[in-house]
Every structure is written in structure tokens, then in C-alpha cells.
DRENMIDO-831847 format. One line per 3 residues: their letters; for each residue y, z, x of N, C-alpha, C. Coordinates in steps of 0.2 Angstrom, whole numbers, plus 2048, in hexadecimal, padded with zeros to 3 digits. Example, Ala and Ser with C-alpha at 12.3 -4.5 7.8 and 13.67 -1.06 7.14 Angstrom:
REM residues 2
as) 7E4 827 842 7EA 827 83E 7F0 827 842 | 7F5 823 840 7FB 824 844 800 827 840
END
This chain:
REM residues 280
hnv) BD3 6B6 DCF BDA 6B8 DCC BD9 6BA DC5 | BDC 6BF DC3 BDC 6C1 DBC BE1 6BE DB8 | BDF 6BB DB2 BE4 6B7 DAE BE5 6BA DA7
eng) BE1 6BF DA6 BE1 6C2 D9F BE5 6C9 D9F | BE8 6CB D9A BEB 6D1 D99 BE6 6D5 D95 | BE6 6DC D95 BE2 6E0 D90 BDB 6E3 D93
dgc) BDA 6E1 D99 BD4 6E4 D9C BD5 6E9 DA2 | BDC 6EB DA2 BDE 6F0 DA7 BE2 6EE DAC | BE0 6E7 DAE BE4 6E4 DB3 BE8 6DE DB0
ssn) BEE 6DE DB0 BF2 6D9 DAD BF2 6D2 DB0 | BF4 6CD DAD BF4 6C6 DB0 BF8 6C6 DB6 | BFD 6CA DB8 C01 6CA DBE BFF 6D0 DC3
ctv) BF8 6D2 DC2 BF5 6D6 DC6 BF8 6DD DC7 | BFA 6E0 DC1 BFD 6E7 DC1 BF8 6EB DBC | BF8 6F1 DBE BF3 6F5 DB9 BF7 6F7 DB3
epg) BF3 6F5 DAD BF6 6F6 DA7 BF7 6FD DA4 | BFC 6FF DA0 BFC 706 D9E BF6 709 D9B | BF4 70F D9D BEE 712 D9A BE8 711 D9E
ytc) BE8 70D DA3 BE3 70B DA7 BE3 70E DAE | BDE 710 DB1 BDD 711 DB8 BD8 70C DBB | BDA 70A DC1 BD5 705 DC5 BD3 707 DCC
srt) BCD 706 DCD BCB 708 DD4 BC5 704 DD6 | BC3 705 DDC BBD 701 DDF BB9 705 DE3 | BB3 704 DE4 BAF 708 DE8 BB0 707 DF0
dla) BB2 701 DF2 BB3 6FF DF9 BB7 6F9 DF8 | BB9 6F7 DFE BBD 6F0 DFF BBA 6EA DFD | BB3 6EB DFD BAF 6E5 DFC BAE 6E3 DF4
hsd) BB0 6E8 DF0 BAF 6E7 DE9 BB6 6E7 DE5 | BB6 6E4 DE0 BBC 6E3 DDB BBD 6E9 DD8 | BC4 6EA DD6 BC6 6F0 DD2 BC2 6F0 DCB
vck) BC1 6F6 DC9 BBE 6F7 DC2 BC4 6FB DBF | BC6 6F9 DB9 BCB 6FC DB5 BC8 700 DAF | BCA 706 DAE BC8 70A DA8 BCE 70D DA5
gam) BCE 70D D9E BD3 710 D9A BD1 712 D94 | BD6 714 D90 BD5 717 D89 BD2 711 D84 | BCE 713 D80 BCB 70E D7B BD0 70E D75
lvp) BD3 709 D74 BD8 708 D6F BD4 707 D68 | BD5 70C D64 BD2 70C D5D BD7 70C D58 | BD6 706 D53 BDB 706 D4E BDB 70B D49
tqa) BDF 710 D49 BE0 716 D45 BE7 718 D44 | BE9 71A D3E BF0 71D D3D BF0 722 D38 | BF4 727 D39 BF5 72C D34 BFB 72A D30
ftr) BFB 72C D2A C01 72A D25 C03 730 D21 | C09 731 D1F C0B 735 D19 C0B 730 D13 | C0C 734 D0D C0D 730 D07 C13 72B D08
asf) C18 72E D0B C1E 72A D0B C1E 724 D10 | C1A 725 D16 C19 720 D1B C14 71B D19 | C0F 71C D15 C0A 718 D13 C0C 711 D11
dlv) C0A 70C D14 C0D 705 D13 C07 700 D11 | C01 702 D0F BFC 6FE D0E BFA 6FD D07 | BFE 700 D02 BFC 6FE CFB BFD 6F7 CFA
gqq) BF8 6F4 CF7 BF9 6EC CF5 BF7 6E8 CFB | BF4 6EC D01 BF2 6E8 D07 BEB 6E9 D08 | BE8 6E5 D0D BE2 6E6 D0F BE2 6E5 D17
lvf) BDD 6E9 D1A BDC 6E8 D21 BD5 6E6 D22 | BD5 6E1 D26 BCE 6DE D28 BCD 6DF D30 | BC8 6E3 D31 BC6 6E5 D38 BC0 6E0 D3A
sps) BC0 6DD D40 BBB 6D9 D43 BB9 6DB D4A | BB3 6DC D4B BB1 6DE D52 BB3 6D8 D57 | BB6 6DA D5D BB8 6D6 D62 BB2 6D2 D65
sdp) BB4 6CB D65 BAF 6C7 D68 BB0 6C6 D70 | BB5 6C9 D72 BB7 6C9 D7A BB2 6CE D7D | BAE 6CC D82 BA9 6D0 D86 BAD 6D6 D89
irq) BB3 6D5 D8B BB7 6DB D8E BB8 6E0 D89 | BB9 6DE D83 BBB 6E3 D7D BB5 6E5 D79 | BAF 6E5 D7B BA9 6E6 D77 BAA 6ED D74
ghy) BA9 6EE D6E BA9 6F4 D6A BB0 6F5 D68 | BB5 6F1 D69 BBC 6F1 D66 BBD 6ED D60 | BC2 6EE D5C BC3 6EA D56 BCA 6E7 D56
qwc) BCA 6E1 D53 BD0 6DE D52 BD1 6DF D4A | BD8 6DE D48 BD9 6DF D41 BDF 6DB D3E | BDF 6DA D38 BE4 6D6 D35 BE6 6DA D2E
kqp) BED 6DA D2D BEF 6DD D27 BF2 6D7 D23 | BF0 6D7 D1D BF3 6D2 D18 BF4 6D5 D11 | BF8 6D2 D0D BF9 6D4 D06 BF2 6D2 D02
lpd) BF1 6D6 CFD BEB 6D4 CF9 BED 6CE CF5 | BE8 6CA CF3 BE9 6C4 CEF BEC 6C6 CE8 | BE9 6CC CE5 BEC 6CF CDF BEC 6D6 CE0
asq) BF2 6D9 CE1 BF4 6E0 CE2 BF2 6E5 CDC | BF0 6E2 CD7 BEE 6E6 CD1 BE6 6E7 CD0 | BE2 6E4 CD5 BDB 6E5 CD4 BD8 6E5 CDB
hpd) BD2 6E8 CDC BCE 6E8 CE2 BCC 6E1 CE4 | BCB 6E0 CEB BC9 6D9 CED BC2 6D8 CEA | BBE 6DE CEA BB7 6DD CE6 BB7 6E2 CE0
lps) BB8 6DF CDA BB8 6E2 CD4 BB1 6E5 CD3 | BB0 6EC CD2 BA9 6EF CD1 BA6 6EB CCB | BA0 6E9 CCB B9C 6E6 CC6 B98 6EC CC2
pla) B95 6EA CBD B91 6EF CB9 B8B 6F2 CBD | B8A 6EE CC3 B84 6F0 CC7 B87 6F6 CCC | B8D 6F7 CCD B90 6FC CD1 B8D 703 CCF
mal) B8B 707 CD4 B89 70D CD3 B8E 713 CD4 | B8F 717 CCF B94 71C CD0 B90 722 CD3 | B93 725 CD9 B90 72A CDC B92 731 CD9
eis) B8C 735 CD9 B8D 73C CD6 B8F 740 CDD | B95 741 CDE B97 744 CE4 B9B 74A CE3 | B9B 74F CE7 B9E 755 CE6 BA5 755 CEA
ddd) BA9 75A CEA BAE 75B CEE BAC 75C CF5 | BB0 759 CFA BAE 75A D01 BA6 758 D02 | BA4 753 D00 B9D 751 D00 B9C 74A D03
sik) B96 748 D05 B94 742 D08 B8D 740 D06 | B8D 73A D04 B86 737 D01 B84 731 D05 | B7D 732 D07 B7A 72D D0B B78 727 D07
vll) B7A 721 D09 B78 71B D06 B75 716 D0B | B6F 713 D09 B6C 70F D0D B6F 708 D0D | B6F 704 D12 B72 6FD D12 B6D 6F8 D12
pqp) B6D 6F3 D0E B68 6EE D0D B67 6EA D13 | B6D 6E9 D17 B6D 6E6 D1E B70 6EA D23 | B6E 6EA D29 B72 6EE D2E B79 6EC D2F
fyf) B7D 6F1 D30 B85 6F0 D31 B86 6F1 D38 | B8A 6ED D3B B8C 6ED D42 B93 6F1 D43 | B92 6F7 D46 B98 6FB D47 B99 6FE D4E
fgk) B9E 6FC D51 B9F 6FF D58 B99 6FE D5C | B96 6F8 D5D B91 6F7 D61 B8A 6F9 D5F | B89 6FC D59 B83 6FE D56 B81 6FB D4F
wrs) B7B 6FA D4E B79 6F8 D47 B77 6FE D43 | B7A 6FE D3D B79 704 D39 B76 702 D33 | B70 706 D31 B6C 705 D2B B6E 709 D25
emy) B73 70E D26 B75 712 D21 B7C 715 D22 | B7F 716 D1D B86 719 D1D B86 71F D19 | B8B 723 D1A B8D 72A D17 B94 729 D14
igs) B94 729 D0D B9A 728 D09 B9D 72F D08 | BA3 730 D0B BA6 737 D0A BAB 737 D04 | BAB 73D D01 BB0 73D CFB BB7 73D CFD
ngf) BB8 73E D04 BBF 73F D06 BC1 738 D09 | BBF 733 D07 BC2 72C D08 BC0 729 D0F | BB9 72A D11 BB7 727 D17 BAF 726 D16
itf) BAD 722 D1B BA6 720 D1C BA4 722 D23 | B9F 726 D24 B9C 728 D2B B96 725 D2C | B94 725 D33 B8D 723 D35 B8B 728 D3A
dgp) B84 728 D3B B81 72D D3F B80 734 D3C | B83 735 D35 B82 73B D32 B88 73C D2D | B87 741 D28 B8C 742 D23 B92 746 D26
ain) B98 746 D23 B9E 74A D25 BA1 74D D1F | BA3 753 D1F BA6 756 D19 BAD 759 D1B | BB0 755 D20 BB7 757 D22 BBC 758 D1C
rrg) BBF 75D D1C BC4 75E D16 BCB 75A D18 | BCD 75B D1E BD3 759 D20 BD2 753 D24 | BD7 74E D24 BD7 748 D28 BDA 74A D2F
ged) BDE 745 D31 BE1 745 D38 BDC 742 D3D | BDF 740 D43 BDB 73C D48 BD6 740 D4B | BD6 746 D4C BD1 74A D4F BCB 74A D4B
ahf) BCC 74C D44 BC6 74B D40 BC3 744 D3F | BC7 740 D3F BC5 739 D3E BC1 736 D43 | BC3 738 D4A BBF 736 D50 BB9 73A D51
qlp) BB7 73F D4D BB1 743 D4E BAA 73F D4E | BAA 73A D49 BA4 736 D48 BA6 72F D47 | BA1 72B D48 BA2 724 D46 BA4 723 D3F
ris) BAA 721 D3E BAD 721 D37 BB1 71C D35 | BB2 71A D2F BB7 715 D2C BBB 719 D27 | BC1 71A D29 BC5 71E D24 BCA 71A D20
alf) BC9 719 D1A BCE 715 D16 BD4 719 D13 | BD2 720 D12 BD7 725 D10 BD5 72C D11 | BD4 72D D17 BD1 734 D19 BD6 739 D17
adl) BD4 73E D12 BD8 743 D10 BD4 748 D0C | BD7 74D D0A BD3 752 D06 BD3 750 CFE | BCE 74B CFD BCE 748 CF6 BC9 74C CF2
apv) BCA 74B CEB BC6 74E CE6 BC4 749 CE1 | BBF 745 CE2 BBD 740 CDD BBA 743 CD7 | BB8 749 CD7 BB5 74C CD1 BBA 74E CCC
rgd) BC0 74E CCE BC6 750 CCA BC9 74A CC6 | BCB 74B CC0 BCE 746 CBC BC9 740 CBB | BCC 73A CBB BC8 734 CBA BC6 731 CC0
gsi) BC5 735 CC6 BC3 732 CCC BBC 730 CCC | BBB 72B CD0 BB4 728 CD1 BB3 725 CD8 | BAD 725 CDA BAB 721 CE0 BA5 71C CDE
lve) BA6 716 CDF BA1 711 CDE B9E 70E CE4 | B98 70C CE4 B95 708 CEA B91 702 CE7 | B92 6FD CEA B8E 6F7 CE8 B8D 6F2 CEE
mvn) B87 6EF CEE B85 6EA CF3 B86 6E3 CF0 | B8A 6E0 CF3 B8C 6D9 CF1 B89 6D4 CF5 | B85 6D0 CF2 B81 6CA CF5 B85 6C4 CF4
dtd) B87 6C1 CFA B8B 6BB CFA B8A 6B7 D00 | B84 6B4 D00 B82 6B0 D06 B84 6B2 D0C | B89 6B0 D10 B8B 6B2 D16 B90 6B7 D16
qsr) B92 6B9 D10 B97 6BE D0F B95 6C5 D0C | B8E 6C6 D0D B8B 6CC D0A B8F 6D2 D0C | B8F 6D8 D08 B93 6DD D0A B91 6E3 D06
avv) B92 6E9 D08 B92 6F0 D05 B99 6F2 D03 | B9A 6F3 CFC BA1 6F5 CFA BA1 6FC CF7 | BA6 700 CFA BA7 706 CF7 BAE 707 CF4
tyn) BAF 709 CEE BB5 709 CEA BB7 710 CE8 | BBD 712 CEA BBF 718 CE8 BC5 717 CE2 | BC3 719 CDC BC8 718 CD7 BCB 71F CD4
qvk) BD2 71F CD4 BD6 724 CD2 BD4 72B CD4 | BD3 72B CDB BD0 732 CDE BD6 736 CE0 | BD6 73C CDD BDC 741 CDE BDB 744 CE5
efg) BE1 747 CE8 BE1 74B CED BE0 752 CEA | BDC 756 CEE BDA 75D CEC BE0 761 CEB | BE1 764 CE5 BE7 769 CE4 BED 765 CE1
fdd) BED 75F CE0 BF3 75B CDE BF1 757 CD8 | BF5 757 CD3 BF3 753 CCD BF6 74C CCD | BFC 74B CCF BFF 744 CD0 BFD 741 CD7
ses) BF7 740 CD8 BF5 73E CDF BEF 739 CDF | BEF 735 CDA BE9 730 CD9 BEA 72A CDE | BE4 729 CE2 BE4 723 CE6 BDE 71F CE5
tfq) BDF 718 CE6 BDA 713 CE4 BD9 70F CEA | BD3 70E CED BD3 70A CF3 BCB 708 CF4 | BCA 703 CF8 BC3 700 CF9 BC1 6FF D00
ial) BBB 700 D02 BB8 6FE D08 BB3 6F9 D08 | BB3 6F4 D0C BAD 6EF D0B BAB 6EE D12 | BA4 6EF D13 BA1 6EE D1A B9D 6E7 D19
yyd) B9F 6E2 D1D B9B 6DC D1E B96 6DD D23 | B90 6DA D22 B8B 6DC D27 B8B 6D8 D2E | B90 6D4 D2F B92 6D2 D35 B96 6D6 D39
gri) B98 6DC D36 B9C 6E1 D3A BA4 6E1 D37 | BA6 6DC D33 BAD 6DC D31 BAD 6E2 D2C | BB3 6E5 D2B BB5 6EA D27 BBB 6E8 D23
rls) BBB 6E9 D1D BC2 6E8 D19 BC4 6EE D15 | BCA 6F1 D16 BCC 6F6 D13 BD2 6F4 D0E | BD3 6F6 D08 BD8 6F4 D04 BDA 6FA CFF
wla) BE1 6FA CFD BE4 6FF CF9 BE7 6FC CF3 | BE6 700 CEE BEA 6FE CE8 BEF 703 CE6 | BEE 70A CE8 BF2 70F CE6 BF1 715 CEC
mkt) BF6 718 CED BF6 71E CF2 BFB 723 CF0 | BF9 729 CEE BFD 72F CED BFB 735 CF0 | BF8 734 CF6 BF5 73A CFA BFB 73C CFF
sev) BFB 742 D00 C01 745 D05 C00 742 D0C | BFA 743 D0F BF9 741 D16 BF2 73E D17 | BF1 738 D1A BEB 735 D1B BEA 732 D22
tvg) BE4 731 D23 BE2 72D D29 BDF 727 D28 | BE0 721 D2B BDD 71B D29 BDB 718 D30 | BD5 715 D30 BD3 711 D36 BCB 712 D37
vsp) BC9 710 D3D BC2 710 D3F BC1 715 D45 | BBB 717 D46 BBA 71C D4C BB3 71B D4E | BB2 71A D55 BAB 71A D58 BA8 721 D58
gyv) BAB 726 D57 BA9 72D D58 BAB 72E D5F | BAB 735 D61 BAE 736 D68 BAB 733 D6D | BB0 730 D72 BAE 72D D78 BB2 730 D7D
dvl) BB2 72E D83 BB6 731 D89 BBD 732 D87 | BC0 72C D85 BC7 72C D84 BC8 727 D7E | BCC 72A D79 BCE 726 D73 BD5 726 D72
kaq) BD8 720 D70 BDF 720 D6F BE0 71C D69 | BE3 720 D64 BE5 71C D5D BEA 717 D5E | BE8 711 D5B BED 70B D5C BF0 70A D55
sls) BF6 70A D54 BF9 709 D4D BF7 703 D49 | BF6 704 D43 BF4 6FF D3F BFA 6FA D3C | C00 6FD D3E C06 6F9 D3C C08 6F3 D40
ids) C04 6EE D3F C05 6E8 D43 C09 6E2 D40 | C0C 6E4 D3B C10 6DE D38 C18 6DE D3A | C1A 6E3 D3D C21 6E3 D3F C23 6DE D44
gyl) C26 6D9 D43 C29 6D4 D47 C23 6CF D49 | C1E 6CF D45 C19 6CA D47 C17 6C5 D40 | C16 6BF D41 C14 6BB D3C C0E 6B7 D3D
mis) C09 6B6 D38 C03 6B3 D3A C04 6AB D38 | C08 6A8 D3C C09 6A1 D3C C07 69D D42 | C07 697 D42 C05 693 D48 C0B 691 D4C
gsd) C09 68F D52 C0F 68D D57 C13 688 D54 | C10 683 D51 C13 67D D4E C18 67F D49 | C16 684 D45 C1B 687 D40 C21 68A D43
lia) C20 68D D48 C26 690 D4C C2A 68B D4E | C28 686 D51 C2C 680 D54 C30 67D D4F | C2C 67B D49 C2F 678 D43 C35 67C D41
kgl) C35 682 D41 C3A 687 D3E C3F 688 D43 | C3F 685 D49 C44 686 D4F C43 68D D52 | C3E 690 D51 C3D 697 D54 C38 696 D5A
tge) C39 69B D5F C34 69B D65 C30 6A2 D64 | C2A 6A1 D66 C26 6A7 D66 C21 6A7 D6C | C1E 6AD D6D C19 6AD D72 C13 6B1 D70
plq) C0D 6AE D71 C07 6B1 D6F C06 6B9 D71 | C05 6BD D6C C04 6C4 D6E BFE 6C5 D72 | BF9 6C2 D71 BF3 6C2 D75 BEE 6BC D74
vtg) BE9 6BB D78 BE6 6B5 D78 BE1 6B5 D72 | BDE 6BA D70 BDA 6BA D6A BDE 6BA D63 | BDB 6B8 D5E BDE 6B7 D58 BDC 6BD D53
fyt) BDD 6BD D4D BDB 6C2 D48 BD9 6BE D42 | BD4 6C1 D3E BD1 6BE D38 BD7 6BF D33 | BD7 6B9 D2F BDB 6BA D29 BD7 6BB D23
ddf) BD9 6BB D1D BD5 6BE D17 BCF 6B9 D16 | BD0 6B2 D18 BCA 6AE D17 BC6 6AD D1D | BC8 6B2 D22 BC4 6B3 D28 BC4 6AD D2D
twe) BCA 6A9 D2D BCB 6A4 D32 BD0 6A8 D37 | BD0 6A5 D3D BD4 6A8 D43 BDB 6A5 D43 | BE0 6AA D44 BE6 6A8 D45 BE9 6AC D4C
vff) BEE 6AA D4E BF1 6AD D54 BF8 6B0 D52 | BF9 6B6 D55 BFF 6BA D54 C05 6B7 D59 | C0B 6B6 D56 C10 6B4 D5A C16 6B9 D59
klr) C19 6BB D5F C1E 6C0 D5E C25 6BC D5F | C29 6BD D5A C2F 6B9 D5A C34 6BC D5F | C38 6B7 D62 C3E 6BA D67 C44 6B9 D63
g) C49 6BD D65 C50 6BC D62 C50 6BF D5B
END
């Protein structure tokens, strides 16, 4: 008897939205296949709600969801500075417009089921794997073309004004990471359009995206495995109606809640919490 939701067959034995289930014969169990949910969202300048925030993506430990990511949105401890302040050892990239530069990683980075030994830092607000990308325009179609991490995928021009892209390898015992910082990067063709954000790749597969400023007209944010049979973008707006608190906190406040799903999500100190959806 199936007791879990999220694998195509719900806990009450109905087919979940987006899945089809079939079996080869009556002697075998049904196999359910559906769209791969990928945390990705397109924003306009007006709708972008991630300034002063960070998103932490973590590879799912659930065998059913191998290659999928869980994520957590939280305020930055200090909204005026990057989580990782670039040190004097940070290297400024000599990068052109619509350009991509290969950088070797000191340790392999786990991304969508594969270990990666190099990354390609793009001038247009993303990192790709398996090869460089020079996409000018964002949008989900372009985002999903390659294995990619998009922090602010748009037609950016880091060579204009005071813009810069810095890369640094941070050695921190069990928290070692590669950090890419985009400072005061303008949108191509617009003067008042400086954006500042950061990407951190932890070698256990965690990804942290953070934003200090965003003045770009249209952007795409999220992760991509590259084209597979079916991809479905899953909104990053996970804070509406949800609180990261414990069940005992809910009871103490006289509120009732139901767990949104069995698995939890990493907080900024990488401990596990469970989402509760409030009723009423």
C-alpha cells in the first residue's frame, strides 16, 4: 500500500496531477512517470522579491526524487553585504559582453546527479556545466538548454560602468565552496540598472543564491539539469502562507497546521525544518 505522496500515486491511491501510471501486465505494479519539477521562476523588475534574501538549494536525499532539489528562502543576516565578502584573494574575471569563462573547481561539485570538475561563469548572470553559454536573453527556454544555475539570467553587461565579476575558492573545513560575486552589473542598454548578487557552490551539492540589489527589467532565477524528456518549472515563491516553525510552536500559539510534505528544508545554518501550512 502506498503511503507517500509525490511519487505519482497519492497516499489514497489516486494518480497525482502531471503523472501517468501504467503496468506491463497484471502481475506487475504500476509505474508512474511525470514532469520533472525544477525550481525556476521568471521575474520582472516589479515582481522580483528576492532582494535581501537567499535561496539555499539542496539535493533531495529521497531515492524517489533523485536528481531533484529542495530549497529554502530566508532573509540575509545582513541585507547590506554578501554572505561571503570577497577577500583580497578573490579573482576579478576579465570577461566580455555575452561571454563565458571556464574555471576549474578544486573539488568536484555534485549537480543533478553528476560530479562536475569545472564550471563556466557567464557574464549574463549564470553558471553552466558541460560547456559555455552565451545566451543574451533569459527566459525558461534558454535557461533549460544546459545544466545551469541562474542567479539573475538576463542580458547583463559587466564591462560597463563599475561592474565586476569575482570568483573565489573558500576553504572552510566541511563548508568549502566556490563563490562567484556579481557586483554592480548593469543590464545592457540601460544606465539605471545595476544589480548585485552572489552564487555559492558547496561541494556536497548545496547551492546558495543571494541578492543585494536588482534593477534589471526581466530575469530568470533557478536551476536546470539541461533538457530532459519533460521539465516543469516550479515557482520559487514558497513563503506565501508558510512558516518555518515547529509543531509545538503552532500548538503553543493556539494554531493548527498540517505538514506540507514529509521532507524538510535546509535553513541558513543547514539544519532541517518542516513546513506547516496554516489553516483558517
